[in-house]
N, C-alpha and C positions, 0 to 999 in steps of 0.2 A: 823520692825514690826514683831512681833511674835504672832501667834493665834493658840490655841489648840481647837479643836472642834470635834464634832462627838460623837455618842453613839454607843453602842454595843461593840463588841470585837476588831474592828479596829478603830483607831483614827488617825487624820491627823493634822500636824502643818505645818505652813507656815512662810516663812522668805523671806522679800523683799530686794533686792539689787537695789539701784538707780544707773541707767546708763544715758550716755550722750544722751539726746533727739536728738541732732543735728546729731549724729552718725547714727541714724536710724536702721532699721531691716534688711536692704537688705542682710546682712551677713546670716541672718537666711533663707531668701528665697533661696539664693545659696546653703546652706547646703542640703536643700530638694532635691536637684539633686541626692544626694547619700544617705542620711539618711531617715529613715522613719519618718513621722511626718505631721503636717498640718499648714498650715498659712492662717488665714481668716482676712479680712479687710473690712471696708466700706469706700467708697469715696463719701457718699452722706449725705448731711445735710437736714433734713427735720423735722421741729418742731413737737414734739410729736410722731415721728415715727422713724427717723434714725438720728444718729450722725456718725462722722468720728473717726475711731479707727482701730488698728491693734492688732492682738493677734496670737501667734504661738508657736510651740514647735519643737524639733526634738530629735531623741533618745528616744522615750517614753519607759518606763519599761515593760508595758503590752499592748498587742494587744487583741481585742475582736472580734470574728466574730460569726455571728449568722447564723443557719441554720434552716430548718423547724421542725428538732426534737431535736436540741441540740444548746448550746451556749458554744464556746471554748475560755477560757482565756489562752493565751500563753505569757510566760516570754521572753523578748527580750534581757535581760542582768541579772547580778547578783541582781540588785535591783528589778527587776521584779519577780525574784525567791522568794525574801522575801515577796513581796507583795501577790503572790501566796499562800504562806503559810499562811499569814494573812487571805486571803480570804477563803482558805479551812477550816481553824479553825472557821471562822465566820459561814459558811454554815453548818458546824457539830454541832455548839452550838446553831444555830437558823435555823433549816430546814424548807423549805417552801413546802407547798402542790403541787406546780406547777412543781417542778423539784427535781432531785436528783443529788448532786454534788459529783464528785469524781476526786481526783488529782492522774493521771496515771503516772506522773514523775515530776521532779522538775520544768520542763518548761510548763507543761500542766495541765490545770483543765477544766474537762468536766462537764457541767450541762445538763443532759438528761431530756427532758420534759416528764412528767408522763401523760400516758393516761388518760382521764377523760370521764365519761359518764354523767356529770352534763350538763343540759340544761341552758344556759345563755340567759337571756333576752337581748333585743337589747341594753338596758341602761348599761348592764354589759358585752357587747361583748368585750370591751377593757380589761376586767379582766380575760378573759380566757387564759389558758397557752399559752405562745408564747416565742420566743427566747429573748424577752426583759424582761421575768419574772425575771431572776437572777439580772439584772441591777435595776429593780424596788426594789427588796429586799434589795440591797445594799444601795440605795438612801434612802429609808424609814429608814435605821439605821443611815443615815449621814444627817438627815434633817437640822442640824444647821452648815453644812460644810460650808468652804470657798467659796465664790460666784464663783470663777473660777475654783475650783476643779471639775473633772467630766470626762464624757466620750465624746470624740470628734472624729468625722469622718463622714462618708457617709453611707446613707441607699440605699439599692437598690429597684428598682420598685416592685420586686416580694415578698417584705415584705408584701405588701398588701393582699395577697393570705392567709397569716396566720390570717387575720382579716376577709376577705371576699373570701373564696375559690371559685375557678371556675375550669372548665375543661380546661386543658393547651394543646394548639396545637403544640406548638414549643419546641424542645429540649432545655434543659438547661444544662451547664457544671457542673459537680459535684463539682467543687471547687468554684463555683460562690456563694459566701456568701450573704446573705439577709442584712447584715450590716457589716462594717468594721470600727471598732472604736478603739481608743488608749485612755489609762488612763495616762497622762503625769505626771511627777514628777518635772519638770521645765517648767515655761510658760513665755513668754515675753508679757508685756503689754504696748502698746503705745497709749496714749490719745492724739489726735490731738488738742482738744480744750484747754486742760490744759497744754499741750506741756511737758508731762511727759513720761518717759520710765522706766519701772522697770522690773527685773527678779524675779519672785515668785517661790522660790523653796519649794517643799513639802516633808515632811517626814511622813512615814506610820509607825505605831507602834501599839503594844498591849503586855502587859505583858513584856516577855523576848525578844520578836521579835521585830526588829527595822531596818529601812533603814538608821538610823541616823549614820553619820560618813563613809557611803560607797561612794565611788567615782562615779561621773557622767561621762559618756562619752563625749569626747570634740567633738565639732561640726566640721564635715568635710568642706573642702573647695568646692566651687561650681565647676561645668564642664564649661569650656570655651565655650562661645556661638559659635555654629555651623552657618555657612552661612545660610541665610534665604532660605526656601524651594520654590522651583518653580514648584513643582510636580502638575500634574492634579488632580482635585478634582472630585471624582465620587459619584454618588448617587446610593443607592440600588434600586432605581426605578425612571423612567423617569416621565416627566410632565404628559404624557397620562395615565400612570399606577397610578400615584397619582390622578389624576382626575377622573379616573374610580373607585377608592377606595372611594372618596368622593361621586360620585353618589350612590354606594352602600350604604353608610351610610345614605344618605338622604332618600333612601327608608325605612330603619329602622325608621328614624324620622317620615316619612309619616304615617308609621303603628302604631306609638306611642309606639315603644320599648324604645326609649330614645327621649330627646328633645335637646341633644347636645353630641357631642362626639369629642374628640381631637385625629387627626390621625397625624402620624409623618412619616418622612423618614430620613435616615442617609446619611450624606455626609462624605466621608473618603479621606485620602491622606496620603502618606508616610511622616513621620516626623523625622528628624534628630536632631532637636534642643533640648537642655535640657529644662526640665520643667520650670526652674526658668525664662529662657528668654521668654518662652510663657506666663507665668504669668505676667511679666513685660510689654509684649506687650499688652494683654488683658486689664490690668489695664489702660493703656494709651488709648487704643482704646475705651474702653466701661465702664467707671467708674459706679459702681454700689454699692448697699447697702449690697450685699453679694459676695465677691470676694474670691476665695479660690485656694489653691494649696495643693493637697493631694498626698503624696507619700507613695505608699502602697507595694513597692518592685518590683512586676512584672508589675504593672500598675499605672497610675497617672490620677488624675483629675485636671484640670485647667478650671475654671469657673469665670464668673461674672454675676450673677443672679439678675434681678431687683425685684423678688418676694419673700416676706416673706412666709414661710410655716406656722409655729405655733410659737408663742413666748409667753412663760408663765414666769411671774414675781409674785411670791406669788400665790395668788388666781386669778390674772388677766390673761386671754387668749386673744390673739388678733392674727388677720391675716389680709393681705391686697390682696384681690382677684384682679387680673388684667385680662381684657379681653376688647379688642379694641386696635388696633395697626394701627398707620399711619406712613409711612415713612417720615422723615424730609426732607426738601429742601437740594438739592445738588448743589444749586447755590452758587457760591463763593461771599464772601463779604456780605455787610449789606442787599442786596435784599434777601438774604435767610431769614432773620427775617420777612419780609413782607409775603414771600411765606409760610413760617411756620405758620403765623397767619391765612392764608387762609386754610392751612391744618388741623390746629386745629379747625377752625369753622365747617370744613366738618366732623372732627371725632366726635365733640360734637354733631353735628346735625344728626349723622347717626343712624337711627332707629335699624338697624341690631346690630351695636356695643352696643348700650344702651341695647338692648334685651339680648345679650350675657353675659354682665356684670350682669344684673339683676338676670339672671338664676344662674349665678356663686355665687353671693352673697346670694341669697335665699338657695342654697345648703349649703353654709359655715355656715349660721346661723342655719341651721338644724343640722349640725355636732356639733355645740356649744350646741344646746338644748339637746343633749344626756347627757352632763356632766356639764353643767352650771346651776346656781341657776335661779329659775323662775323669769322672769322680768328683768334679769340682761344683756341681750344681747342687744347691742346698736350699731346702724349705726353711727360711728363717722365722716365719710366723704363719699360723694357719687359723683362719676365719676370726681374725681380729676385728673388733669394731671400731670403725672410724665415724665420727659424729660431725654432721654439718648442720646448717642452719634450720634445714626442714626435713632431713633425711638421716637414716642410719644406713650404713653399708658394711658388709662383711668383706674382708681383705686378706689376701695371702701376700707373702714377700718372699720373692725368689731372687737367688743370686748365682752367679758362676764366674769363672775366671777365663779369660779368652785364651784360646789356643795360639801357639806359635804361628805367626803368618797372618792373623786375623786382627782387625782393628776396630775402633768405634763404629764406623760406617757399616762394617760388616754386621755388627750387633744391630744397628739401627735397621738395616734392610732385612736381616733375617726374622725380626719380629714383626714386620709389616703385614697387615696392621693388627693391633692388639685383638685377640680373639674375643675379648669382652665387647668390641664394637663391629665384629664381623661374624664370627661363628666358626665352626669346626666340623669337618676339615675346612681350612680357610678358602681354598680355591673354589670349592663347591658352594660354600656359603656366599662367596662374592657373586657367583653366577646366579644364585637365587635372589639375592639383594637387587642385583641388576635387572632381573626379570620382574620382581614384584614390586618394588618401590617405583613410585609414579614418576620420579626424575632422577637424574645423575646426582649422586652427592658431590659436594664441592669441598669444604673443609672438614666437614662433620666426620668423626671417626678417625681423623689422622692425627697430626701432631703439631706441636708449636714448642719452640725452644732454641737451642743452640748446638752447633757443631763447632767445637772449640779448635784452634788451630794446634793445641798441644794434643790433640786426638781424643779428648774427653767429648762425651755427650751428656746432654740434660735436657729432656724433653717430656712434656705433659701430653695427654691426649686431648684432643680438641672436641670437648663436650661442655655442656652448660655454656654455650657460646652464642653470642649474637653476631650475625653476619650482617654488615650494614652495607647497602649499595642501591644508588638511585633513590634515596629517601625512603627506602623500605628496610625494615629489620626483620631477619629471619632467625628462628630458634628451632633447631632440630633435636628431637626427642625419640628415643628408641627403647625397646625392651628385649631381653634375651628370651629367645622362643626355644623351649624344649617340648618333649613330648607331653608332659604333665601340664603344659600351658593352658590356661582357660582364656580363650580369645578375648572376652569382655574384660577380664581383669588385666590383661596385657594392655589393652587400649586405655583402661584406667591408669596404668603405671605411666604411660607416656604423658598423660595429663599431670600426674603428681610430679614428674620430673621437670615439666613445663610450667609449673604453677609460679615459678619465680619470674617468668618472663614479663607478665604484666606489672609486677612489683618493681622490676628493674626499669621498665618504661615510665611507670609513674612516679618512681622515687618513694614509693611506700615501703620505708624500712620498719620492719616490726620492732616495737618496743616491748620490753618486759611490762607485763601487766599483772595485776591482782584481781582475783574475784571478789567483786563487791559483796560484802556481807549484807545480809538482810538486817535492817536495823530495828529488830523486834525487841530489843532491850531498852530502848530510849526511855530515860527517866526511871528506870529500876535500879535496885541494889541487891547484889547477890553476896551472901557470906559463904565462903568455902572453908570447911573444917579439914585441916591438913592433918591426916593420919600417918605422918611420917613418910609421905609418899614421894615418888620421884618425878610425877608429872603433873602436880596440882598446879603449878604456875602455868603450864600450857592450857589447861582448863580454864584458868582465869583469863588468859589471853583471849581464847575463843569467845568467852562471855563478853570481854570488853569490846571485841569486834562487832558485837551485835548492838553497841551503844550503851550498855549498862555499866554501872560502877561494880567493880569486884574487889572485895577485901577478904584477905585469908588470915585465919587465926589457927594456931596449933591446937590439936585435940587436947581437951581437958579445960579449955577456956571456960568459964562460967556462962551458962545460957543467957543470963540477963545481960551480960556484956554483948553478945551476939545480937539479942533482941532489941537493945538500945539503938542499933542502926536502923530499926524498922524495915528489916530485909523483905524483898518480895519473893526471895527464894534462898534456902539453905542448901548447899551441895556437900554431901558427905563424900570424901576423896577416896581413891584407892589407897592401897597401904600393904605392908607385909602382914604375915601371921593371920591371926584370927580376929574377927570383929570385936570379940570380948575382951581382947587385949587393950583395945582403945573406947571400950564402952559404946560401941556404935549402936547396938539395940536399944540402950537405955536413952541415948541421945535422940534416935528416931521417934521413939514414944514421946519424949519430952517435946520435941518440935511439932509433932502431931497435936499434942495437947494445947500447945500455944496457938495452933491454927495456921501455921506458916507452911506454905508449899515446900516440898523437899525433893531432892533428886540425888540418887546414889550411883557411883560409879565403882564397879568391880568390889572391892571390900565394901563399899557403900550398898550394893545389891546385897551382899551376903548378910550385912548387919540388918537391912530391912527385912529380908527373908525371916531371920531369926526373931526380929522384934514382934512379929506377928504370929509366931509358933511354929516356923518352919525348921527344918535341920539341914545341916550342911554333910557333904561328902568330898572325897578327894578324888581327882582324876587319876586314871591309871598311869597317864604321862603328863607332867607339867606342860602347860601350854604357854611358853614364854617368847615373846617377839615373833609370834607366828599369827596366821590369820584364822578366822572362822568365816564360813559363808552362812549368813543368818537369813531366816525368812520371816519377815516381820508381819504381824497381823494389821487389820485396819485399824490404826491408832493415831492419834494426834502426833505422837512422838516421831512417827515415820511418814508425816503427811509430805507429799510431792516427792516420794523415793521409790525406787523400783521394787519388783516382787521379791528379789534377793539382792543382797549387797555384801560386800567383803569388809570385815573390820579387823582390828587388832586386838590381840589377846595377851594377857600377863596374868595367869592364875594357875593354881593348882587345886583350889577349893571351889565348889559350886553348890547351888541351891538343888536339893534332892527334889525332882518334880512329885514324886510319890508322897512327900510331905508338905506339899504346897498348901499354904494356910487358905482357909476358905475366903479371907478377905482380900486375897490377891488374885489378879489374873495373869497368865502368861501371855505376854504380848510379842515374843519373838523366840525362837529356837534356832540352835545351829543345825548342821547337817546331820548331826548324831542325836538329835532330839533333846539336847541339853538346854536348860532354861538360860536364855541370853538377855530377856528383859521382862520386867514385872510392872504392873501398875495396881494401885489400890482400888478398889471398887468403889469406895465412898470419898476417901480422902485424897487431897492434892498431893500424891507421892508416887513417883516413878523411879525406876533404877534399871541400870543396864550392867551386864557382867563383863562386857568388853570395854575398850578404851576408845572413845570417839576422838580423843585428842592425838592419838598414835598416827605416825605417817602411814601405818597399814590400813587406816580408815579413811585415807584421803582421795581413793578412787571414786570419782564422781561427787567429791566433797561430802561424802556420807556423813563424817563426823561433824563437819561444820553445820550441815543442814539439821542434824539432831539437836544440836545446842540451839540453833536458831528457833527450832520448833518448841524446845523447853522453855525458852524465853517468851515465845508468843502464847503458848497454850497452857502451861503449867504455872509460870511465875504470876504472882498476883497482879493485877493491873496497877499501872503506876498512877 
């Protein structure tokens, strides 16, 4: 493919080269250990929001750095010198009232901002002279450009103060740029959905000046991975100091200065690993919609952010505020799914988290209202759950349509910075952050991504990010403070969000694990009688996990056939209808006469209840696929279990407690006093009304533990 586009004095053509998709782009990741450049990826699929892709480049020809009073374009190679000549000619032919451009040498073009006395309305604030003014001027001239041509890189937090100036407390280094961007001339594009990989090469030209035919620098090899770091991680403030900062912020909230403010702290550790390895680690540990590795020479950024900052496609402006965080279950195996469901319920039912997200979204809608057409701002999604490696987040999705006269840079500046990383009102929140946090923010809470020459913008918020400089890695973590905040809990949240830092440094990528079953059934055989049940084979599976052999026979099988296996335990399964339909009471009595231990589940309990003289009743409302909370007695069946536990139920029939046979003890009841478990006083016979094999009995592995206890304490010795 070859495309020529652009207007004004500089034009751009592109040429695609198809590469082997199976080969992938890991070679480019490795090259960024040594070469300047940027690699961005998304490992998240979410319809209408995110898809999986990779994009990156190395050895870009031009670097762009912004400062409060100027923007500097630097040529990084001979091709970059040609592009600077083109840009200098463009600025000379089409000057802008916001800045004056001057090329000081072949490698440097400086755009100095012009002082202005103009008073800008709030709607026009994004149009005031800023370090982004030269980029806006170029983009306007390239409005029809290739969708991947553009400026890529990182924006620093202090860019905010070009938009909303405040009094600064902390010193800043003179060389700390407000943004650090690259203009690439070769870019790799990997589409996971289409399974395609291409390299798109750009040529820049005008009149007699052209980069065509000029060689591109080869990619360097990556640095071999260093041993994982085991260094201590330190914070720039302890928990008490952070909690005290939260308390001071709450006083500001009480007085009405702000209604939310995001306060952060920094965790640091020595780091000898190459950036490529850290990037590979973070992608495995925390797959996210905005993953990035940026090599800036003296410093690097490695991150995996869950949150979009601003995305502009044509006239459409969108963002996805995140507020509300819950730590996922750390229980191994399937039980984590059940625990996660309860965690999610708590997150969605949290009034505090709902209020935090509401405030964020209302501020975000207000940001859009500066620059969007009346009535075009829409809430596309409300409190949706996004799932990441260790956390759940609640997310809103907001879009608007740009008003006539406004562009992608207006959208970018008007949202700066996201309320989810600053607070609201933003200017007052920024003042509190500057006064309360112990040092200036660098990249944390700002953005990384692209300002495309066709006017589109795609940026993610710089969080879950390592900033590496002078052999030290730093990881900044914050919490949204509202009046309901509990200081100690907010301090704990910063630890929760930073927990992946050590794992990234160490390369400790979690692997799915299963809870090891207690091998209490080794050498034992269990016969299960299937009363036309839907869950008997799961019960058999639980028994096999203990090391026992499990054999299942349909009800009505002669007892002699069952006893021929010399079972250590016979299990009466659940089933539909009444126990008498399957002759469960008769079978219970026959097994007892044979001296074989037995265990009943649901219908099995009802049959055992009747076998010894009890009667059954019907629940007012059937209990199917729902839980009971049971209170176990001191009994071997519930050994090493808590005072209460949640179990799954599928029944409409129960044993009437007032008819309890004298030979039986009730060893568990539910919250309504209904019999949930029984044990014979002299015979090896136990039963439960609930289903230990149900997913609803997986909290704390309650069901598994009961079966392990049955095999240890009820089943005959092997």
